[in-house]
N, C-alpha and C positions, 0 to 999 in steps of 0.2 A: 568406145565398150570392146573388149575382147570376146572373140568363138565363144558362141553359147556352149559349143560340141566340140571341145579340143581335144587331139589324141593324148593318151598319157605318155609321160617319159619315162626311161625305164634305167635304172643302174647299168643294168648288162648292159645297154646300148652306147654307154661312154665310150668318146673317142677324143682325142688330143685336142687341142685348136690346130687351125692350119697355119692362123698366124698368131703373131705374139707381138706386143704393143712395149717398143722403150719408152716412150714420153707420150705425154699428153699436153697440150696445149690450149686451154680453157678462154674464151673471151665472153664472158655473160656485158649485154646491155637490156641492163633490169626496166622492165614496164610490166604496171600491171596485165593487162593483157595482149601485149606484145615484144615478150620478151626476145628478142635476138642471141641465140648463142650460136659463138664461131670455133670449131675445132679444128685443130691440126695434130696427127695420130701418126706417128712414127712406127709402121710395123716391118715387122721381117716374118719370114717365112719359118716356120716351125722346123728343128733340124730331124729329117726322118719321119716325116708324115705327106702321105703323097699332097701332090699341087691341089688346089683346090681352087673354084671362084670365091671371092671376096662375100663374107656376107655380114649384116650387121645390124642387129636390133635396131629398134626402134618402134615407139607408138607416139598416137595423135602428135605429130610433128609435120609440121609445113615446111619444106625442104626449097630454101630457095636456090642453090647452088651447091656445087659440089666437084673436086680436082681429085686426081692423082698425079703426082707427080709436078703439079702447077698446070696440066691440061684439064679443060672441063669435060665431065664424063655424064652421061644419061644413063641414071641405074634405072634398076627393075626395082618398083614400091611397090610394097603390099602393105597389110595392117598388121604385119610381125617386123616388118625393116626392110635393108634394101640390100641386092647383089648387086655385083658387077665385077666384071674380071679385073686381075691385078695380075700385077709383075712376079715373078719368082724368081726376083733378089727385093732386099729393102727396099722400101717406097713409104712417102706422104700422101697421106689421105685428108684431104681438108673439105669443109660442110660448113655451111648454114644454115639453119633450122629458126622458125618460130613457134614460140607456144605460148599458152595463156596460162602463166600461173590462179589468175582471177576467177577460172573457169576449174581449177584442179580440186575437187573437193573429194576425191580418193584419197588425196592427201599423199600422194607416193608420186616423185619425183619432185619438179618446183610447184610450190604452192603458197600462198599465202596464208598467213593466219594474223590477223586483227591488223595487218597493213602493213606486215612482215615477214617478208623472203626466205621463205624455210626449205630443205629440201629431207626427203627421206627415202633412199636409193634402195635398202635393203630390203625383200630381197631382190626384185629386177625394178626399181624404178627407175632406174638412169635411164634407161631406153628412153625413156619418156621428159628425159632433156634433150640427147642427140643420138646421133647414129653412132652405134659402140658394137665391138664384143660382151654383151652383158654377160657373164660368165664368170665366177672368182676365180676360174683356172688362169686368166688373163693377166697378168699384172704390171702394172706402169709408174713411172715417176709422172705426177701431174704438179702442171703450172697454172695458173689462175690470175685471170685478171678481169677484177668485177668493177662494172660503169654503172652509177647511176646516181641519184640524189639522195640514196639512206647515208645517215649519219656516220653507221657503222655497217664494216661490210668484213665477212670474214670467211675464211675457206680452211683448205685443212694444210699442217706444217706449219710453217713460220712464215711472218710477214717478210714481203723482201724490199714491197718499196709504196708508197701511196701520195696520193694527191689531189686535187680538189677534184672531187666527183669519181675517184677511182682509187682500187688497192688491189696490191701484188701478192699472191701467195705462191709458196714453193712446197711441198712435202719430197723429202730427199729418200724417202722411203716409197719401194714399186708398192702397189695395191691395186686388189681391185675396185672395180667401179662401185660396186657396191657400199664401200668405205668413203665414195666421196661425200662434203659437203658444203654447203652454201649457206650463211644465212646472212641476210642486211633488212637493217630496219633503224629505230628509233632506240637504244637502248642503252640501257649505265650500267656499269661492271663494277664490283664487289672484287677489289685484285689482293693477291700476297703474293710470296715467292716460297720456293721451296729450293735447297742444296740438294741434289743427290748424292748419293756415298761416293764419288769419283769427285766431286766440287762443279758440276754444272748449276746455274744457276736457270731455274724453270720460274716464269712467271705464270702465274695463276691466276684466272678471271670467272668469275660467274654472272654471265650478261644477261639480265633480264627487261623487263618493260619499266620505264620509271613508274616510280612509285613500290614497286619490290624489291626495293633496295635492302631493307631490313628486315628481308626474309633468306639473305643467303650464309650468315653468319655458320650457322651447323655444318649446311654444306660443305663452304668453304674447308669448316674443320673435318670433317669425314672424307675431303678429298687428299689433303696432309696425311691422315691418318692409312690411308689405302697406299699412296707412296711407299712411306716407313715401311710398313707393313710387307709390302711387295719384293720391298731390297732385302728385309731383313731374311722372310719365310721362303721362299723362293730363287731370293738372289739376283730378281731384274728389276732394274732401271729404268726409268724414263728416256726418252733419247729424241726428243727436241726439245728445242727455246722456250715454248709456249704451250700452254695445255688451257686452251679454254670452255666452256659449260656455257650453254645456251638454254635459258628455259622457255617454252612453247609450247601454247595453250590448246592449238589444233594439234592431236599426235596421236597415231594409232596404237602405238606402243608406249612403254615405259621408258624407255630409253635408247638411244644407239651409238655403239663405240667410235665412227667414226674417227680415223685418227688423227688426232690434237684437235677437234672440235665437235665434241660429244654434246648433241642435241636430248632434251630432257622434255619428257613432258612435264609441266609446272608441277604437277602433285607428284615427283617423284624428285624435287630438290627444292621447292620454298619452303620454308616453315617459322612458324615464331611458336613461344607455349598458345598466346591466344588463339591460334588457329589451325594449330595440326596435333595431335591426338601422341602417347608415347607409340604408341603401333608408328603410324607416321613416320617418325626420327626415326625407329631401327629400319623400317624400310628405304627412308630416305638414305641412311648409310649403307645400306648392302646397296642399293641399287649404284651409288656413286663409285662403291668398291668395285662389281660386278662391270661397268662400264670401264673402269680404270684398269682393272686386271685384263681385261680383252685387248689391251696394250699391246700384249704377246701372244696370249692363248686366242686369238684370232685375227690379229691384227698383221703381225710378227709372222706369225704363221697363220696362213687362214686355209681353208676348205675347197678340196679339191673339186668339187663339187656342192650342189645343195643335199643330195643327199648323205653328205657326210658333216650336216647341222649341227650334230651333236655333238661334233670333236671340240667344236670352239665353245657350244653353251652348253652343253652338261659338263666339260671342265671348269668352265668359268663359274658357271651356278657351285660347282664343288667347291672353287677357290673363295669366293664369294661366303659360302655357309663356313668356311674354316674363318674366315676373318671377322665374322660377328660373332663366331661360338671363343675368339679368344679378347673381341672386344667389351664383350656381354656375357652370358651365362650360358656357356658347352650345352650341359642337358637341358634346359631350359629351350636352346633353337633345336636341337635333337627333336625333342616333343613338338616343339611348334611343325617342323619340316614334316616330320611323318604326318600328323593331323593334314598338312596340304597335299602329303604326297595319294594318302588313302582318299580324299577328297574330289581329287581331281584325277592324277592317273589311274589309281586303280577301276576308277571307274570309268574311265578312257578304255581299260585292257578288258574290262568287261563287258564289252558295248562294242556296237555296231563301228566306232572310231577307232578302233584298238588295231595298232600297228607297230613296226618294231622298233626299238631305236634309230637303226640306221633304215628305214623306207626302202622296198624294192623297186617301189614306183610313183608318181603323183601326175595329178594334171596342175592344180595352182598348188605352188610353191610355200605360196603364206598360209595355206590350213594346216602346213604342220611344221609351224612353230608350237607346240604341243606339251603338255606337261609329260609327257611319254622320252620327248627330245630333250627338255629342259632337267626337269626334278629327277627322271627314270635314269636320264643319261649322268648327273650327279651319282646317284646309289651306283652305276657301274663304278665310276673313277673310286669311290669308296671303298666298295668289294676288291678292286687290285691293291686299295692302300694295304688293307688287312690282309689280303693272300701273300702279299711281299714283304710287308712290313714298313716301318717309318724312313730305318736308311735304304732300301729296295726304292721305295717311292721315290724318295732325292735323286741317287741315282738315275734312275731312270728318267723322270724329267730332266734333269740338266742333258741328258743325252739327247731327248728330242728335241728341246731350245739348241744344243749345239747342231745337231744333224741335220735340223730344218727350217733355222732362220730363215727368213726372206721364198719359205716355198710356199706351194698349195698342196695340204698334204689329205689323205685318206685314214680311217680308223686303223687300217693293216697298219701303215708308217706309224702311230701311236702304240700299238702294240709290238710291234717289233723293237719299238725303242726299250719296252717291257723285257723284252725275251732277251735281248740281248745284255742289257744293264744286269739281269737276276738270272739269267739262264735256265727262267722260267719255259713252259711250252704253255700259251696260251691257248689253244687251237677249243679247247672245248669252252673258254670263257667268251671266246667271241659269239658263240652262240647267244648270248646277250643281247648282242646289237640285231641281233638276225632275225630273231624268232618276238613275237609278240607273247602277251600274257603275263598273270602273273602267276609262279609255281602256287602250287598248295604244297604246304610240306607236314603231312603226316607223320605224327610222332605217338607211339607206345613206348612203354618201360617196364623194364623186371628187374628183381634186386634178389639175390641168391645168394648166402655166404659171404657176404660182406662186399659184393661187388653189385655195382648199380650199370644196370646198360640201359641205353636212349636208341633203339630203331625208329631209324628217320624213312619213309618214302614221299619220293618228290611226287608230282604230276601238275601239268601246266594243262587248263582246258582247252579244246581249239579256238581258233579266232579267226575273224574272214579271211579267205584265202590260206588259212593253217593249217589245215586240219591235224595233221601228227605233229608231233612234240619231242624234244629228244632230253637227256638228262643233262643239266646245267651244274655249273661248279659255282656252290653254294656256301660259303662261307657261315657257321651257325657258331657265335658264340653263346658261349652256354658257362655256368658256375651252381655252384649246388650249396644248398643251404639245408643244417641240420634241422632235427625238430625243435631246439630250441632258438633258433633263428642264426645260429652263428655260420657264417659262410667256410663251409668244410674241404669246398674245391672252389680257388679263385678262379678269375673268367678265363677260360681256354677257347681258341676259336678252332672249333669242327670243319675239316674240309669235306665237303659232302660232292662226290663227283658220279653216282652210281645210282640208279633208279630208287634202290632201296640199301641201305649202309646201317649199320650199327658202332656201336662207341661206347667202349667198357670203363669204369671207374672204379679201381680195388681200393683196397683195405678201409672202407668204412664201415663206423660202429654202429650204425642205425640207416634205417633207408631213407633218404634225403629229399628234399622239396627240390626238385629243377628250377630254374630260370635260364628260358631259352630265349634266344636271340637276344642278346644285351645287346644295347646300344642300337637296337634294329640292325642287326649286322648284314642284311641283306633283304630288296625288296621283293618278301615273300607273305602269302597268310597261312599262321602256324595251326594246325586244326590237331588238339589233342583235347581229349578229355577230362575233365576238372572239376571242383566242385568250388562254390564260394568263399566257402571255408578257407581254404588254398589259397583263393584269389586273397582273402583279407590278411593271410599270413605272408605272402609276399609283399602287398602294400602295407605293412605293418614293419616286416625287416626284410624285403631285397634290397643291396649294397648298389645294384646298378638302377639309376634315377628312371632311365627310361622303363624299364619293367617295371619299376614301383609304379611310377603314372601309369602303364599299360595294365597291369592288376587292376588299380582302381577303375580304367575306362571297362575293361569285360565285368567287372563287376555292374557297374552302370548299366553297361550292354545288358544282360543277361534277366537283370528285375524289369528296365523295359521290355523286354520282348516277353516276358509273362505277362508284364503287365496289359502289353496289347494282346496278346493271344487271349487271354484267361480271364482279363479282366482283375487280375492276381494283386492283391496289395504289396506296397515296397516291399520287398528282402530285409526285414532288420540287420541280415549281416550286412550288407551297402551299409543302410544307415549308419550301423556302430563305426564300423569301417573309415566309413568317408569322417566322419566324428573325429575320431580319432588320429587320423591325419592330419585335419584343418587345426587340431591344438597344438600341432606338432611344431613346436618353435623354432626347432633345430632343421628344418626344412624352408629352402628358400621361400618368400612370400610367391614371388610369379609361377614359382612350381605348384604351389599350392592352389593359387588361383586357376593354374589348367587343370589341376585333377578336380578341381572342383566343379568344371565344365561339362559338360552332358556329353554322348553320342550324339552326334546331329541326325536329323531327322532323313538328310539323303542315306549316311552311314547306314540308321536303321533299316531304309524301306533295300538296301541293298544285301543287307545280311541277311531278312524274310526273303528276298529272291533266289538268293544263293542258298536255302534251303527247300526251294521249290513251293514255296508261299509267294501266293497276290498282295503287296503292302496295300494299306489304305493311308493313303497319307493324312486324313481325319485323324484316325486313330494314333497314328504316331505321334501326332502334335498333339493329341489332349493326351497319352502317356505321359508325356514329359512335361506338361503342364501341370498334372496333377504329381509328379514325383516332386517338380518342384517346389507345390503346397507342404508337401508333405517334410521335405527337406528344413523346411524353413521354419514349422511347427517344429520338430524335432529337436531344429539346433539352436533355439532363438536364444540362450545366453549365450551363446560362442562366439553366432554373429553380432551383436551386438559388442560383445567384445572386443572382437576381432576388427570391427569396422574404426573402433575405437583407438585401436592401439596402433593402426597404419593409415592414419592423418599424416599427411608431411606439412610438416609447418615451415620448414624452411623454402628458401626460395627457389622457385621450379627448377628442377635441372632435369633432361631427359634421359641420366644417367641410369643405369640398372639397375643400382639401388631404391633409387626414389620411382621407380618407371613397376617396379616389382610390387612394393608397398601399393600404388595407386591400382594395379591392377587385383590385386587382392580384397581390398575397400571395395572397387568397385563392383567384383563378382559377388560379393558379400551381400552388398546396396541390394544388388538384384534379387536375392531373396527376404532381406528385410521390407522390401517394397509389398511383395508377396501378401505380408501380416499388416502392415502399416496404412498400407495403400496410395502410399505416396507422399509421408510428411517427410521422412527423410531425403527424400530425394530431391522434392522441392528445396529444403534446406542446403543440401550442396550445391544444388545447381544457383540460386541465390548468392551462394559464399564464393563459388567456383573461380577461379582467379587463373585460370589453366583449360583448353578445349577438352584434355583429355577427361578432368570432372564433371567439364557442365553436358558435354553430349553423352556422358556415361548418365547422367539425371534426368538427361530429358530422352532416353530411350526409355529406360525404368519408368517416366510419368506415364508417355503412351503407351506403354505396354498394358499399366494401371489404368488406362481411359480415363488421364487426370492433366496430359497434357495439349490440349489442343489453342488454349492461351498460351503456355510457355512454348509451343511451336511457332506458335504468328510470335510472338516477343525475337524467340530466335533470331526468323526472318529478316526483321525489320534493322535487329544489330548487328545483321552480317551479309545483308540482300547484296551489298557493292563487294563482297571477296567470292569469287568465284569459286573456289575451291573451298570453302566452309560452306558455298549452298549447294555442291555435290555431296557434301555428306548429309545434308538437311535433306536432299530429294529423298536420298536411300535408306534413312534413316526412318522414316514415316513409315515406307513400306516394309521395311526389316520389322519393325515394331508394330504394327498393322493384326488385325485379328485376320485370320487366312480368310475368313468369308469375307473380307474388305478389302484384301491386298490387292485384287484385280483392279477392282472398282478406284482404290486408288493410288494407284499405277497410272489406270487410265485420266484421273482427274490432273494427274501431276503432267502427264503430257500436253494437256492444255494450258500449264502457266506460264505465262508470259517468260519466267524465265528457262523453259525446256526449248531444246531445239537439238533437230537431229543430225546438225554440223560440226557437234562437237562430242565425237568420243566420250570424254571424261561425262559430261551430263548425259550421252545415253544410255550409256555403262550404269552409270548411279540410277537409274528411273528401272530400265527392262531387266538389269542383271539383279539389281535387288529384285526383285519380282520372280527371275530363275530362282534363287537364295532361298524363296520361301515355301517350299515345295508341297505343304498342305491349302496355299493362295496359288500358287503356278497351274497345281493339279486339281482345284476343285472340280468339283462336279458338274458344276453348271458349263466349266470349257471357256469360263468366262477370261480366264488367261493364259488359253490357245489361243483366240480370237486376237486377243491386245498384241501379242507379242507376231503374229504373222503379219496383223494389218500395219506395224511398224516396221517391223521386217522388208516388207513390201516398198514400204516407202522411204527407209534406207539404202536398200539395196544399187539404186541407181546412183546415188551419191556418195556410197564409201561402201565398196562391197568386201573390202577387208575388215570391217569392223561386223557389217553385216553375218558374213559367214562364220565367223568367230562365236556371235549369238545364238547361230542354227544350236549349237551344242546343247542351250537350252531342252532339243528336241530329243537328246540323244537315250534317255534311259523307258524311250515309250513303251518298249516291249515288257516292262514289269511291270502295269499297271494291268486292271481288270480290262475286259473288251471294248465296255463303254467309252473309255478312257482311250482305249489304242482307235478307236475308231476315229473320236474328234481331233487326235493328236495327228492323223494321217490325212482329216478333211485337210487340217494349216497346212500340213507340210506339200501335198499337192497342189493348194491352193498358191504359195508363194513360187513352189517349181512351173506354174502357169503363167506368173505375172508376166507382163511386154515387159524384155531386154533381162529380164533375171541373168545374174550375172553368172559365170563359169565359176567363179568362187563360191557364193552359195548353191550354184549348181550342183558343184562335188560332193559339196558338204553334207547337204541334203538329203542327194543321192543314196549315200553311202549309210547316214542314217535310218533311211527311206528303207533301204534294200538290204541294209547288210547284217 
């Protein structure tokens, strides 16, 4: 267990490593409880850095012996690592340690997953394997020998030798320790080959447990698409002779980009039409692309230190979003990303966990794998591209790759490539990386003598540790529509740099209707007085798909706010507008499915809180329920026709066309069930030949109170498929009446198939509870108590997952004093638990005190 009261690490305190690594030779003698790790590391002093004693990170290691240049040494050992004197010339350090993979429930370092040896070293897991300078700016060439009785033994790079009970691997590309990987176990592979544009033949393998072989085909196709796309769009070619993916059941993250040996959470790679939904397929495709793209943006060029995490993650999220937009529907992808950004990152920015895209300090780096680093980091890349244009972006990225290949870099290096390639000064843009918070963009307008003027004012609210904010560069994509709906001014990107700024459009015959922040051109909140009539106009006529969707979303939000505050009836303008949109067959079915969705409970709570009101989770839930019932009644004939028109009769394919049709049919089915009590849903369930239709129908039946028997049948059908069971666990809570959500979750934690040791299963239950605000924040406090009970139980086993789940409490200050007191009591109870990890202590401390 790590020290519960460590000191923060600060970006400003960065110093180069005193020693660099040229080569690393590792030998693993695998044993479940007593694995021996022999290391031989070739060091040299860092030029220009003052001489220092050698410090190597190490945690939970039993040192057998250590040598420098063949001479035994007796180093100083602490809980953090090893310290010894070192020569002032190149030298070789050797050590032998013993570790216990079977006892490693934290899933960091080397651990066991269902009898399979597996590693996870990002961010600081390698120090649990052997003594090493475990920091990303120390890069070396690794050669690995694995000894054991496992039939398959994998590591980074290319295979160089193999015999009875051993295998050797060599990675010719220098890498930091966080990219090291080892997997050994009883595995089978689906294999393929890929020919790069320069003619290199690459062996491709997806390794799975026996019995999962039929779930690899889609993942392999996605990998091949990713390799082709990166060559065509970014000019990046794969650089090894083999690329391996391994599916692992027990994994804290979605996947990991280890050089040549990507390790995936099973849920992010395994799929068949019977077991995976359309959303699962799209997510698998995106994550495979993301981890593959890291080969250049993360591996060949890595981070100097963990404060630069957004350099690899934000850039790679942006790249995988581009990939998905090209493979599927670009507008639907953009809308989906913004929905996720607002739900997770805007919430983060508005609360005690707010931090810059590049933080200034941290206690536990695992706590900064956040939506701000990933999703907001990606938005910053998108803004850069808008500001410099497609050609400027391509030149800058090529320069970055050429200049920094094989290096550990900083945000400054990234921005310097853009400045040098385009001639732009990005000093002000850099504030996006250093200042937390979501800017508010207030908009007013005027129209005089054929000139229309938009007046903008930007303000970013204070965030923890940053009370004062400065103006940022904000690219604002704007188009103007005439009174008849025609576009009179096509999209123009306005570049705002000051606190207040105005932009004029001349030669207009009539006052236009503005379409502001098209394609969500910057991660800001637009504040502008408008009417539901104007929103309905934009929903009907805007040529920008994002703002067309945004207009409908705003209409729904205003309708719901009136219902929550005043008990008002649903606005007829909204009902008419959404009805018209649904009947427009020129619109993509996937777009219509998104446009039919309502703002989430958490989004509405944050909106009310931002307006100075105290949200009532139960009232929010009741308003959404009432609006759904009204919509079902008002659009009955249209819903029936749409449902019939979007039945897919062709053999199942997870492609955009079929997935869009199923998305719209399932969205419509949810409203139909409000009217028929589940008759149509039951028919769909009985006829379903794929998980997308089966799971959607089960959700409708559960919400209608008619799904108990069907749920039991679903469990019996799928009880031997761990990934489908995760869906079953979560759906029961997500579909429950809020008054019963906590009790349902508590009951499921007692189910024989529930386990604390599998992060997917824990998130399926407790993550689902946190995603039902009216249930989690039920006035009884049952949700808070259950979450605290389970986090106290999980924290000693898996601090990383426990700490991330603590975010369920981050919005506690929104609510009434009684709920605040109950939440604070549970936070204090978790913090007072014996052996609370520093991961959890940091997270809850920030939530409670921020």
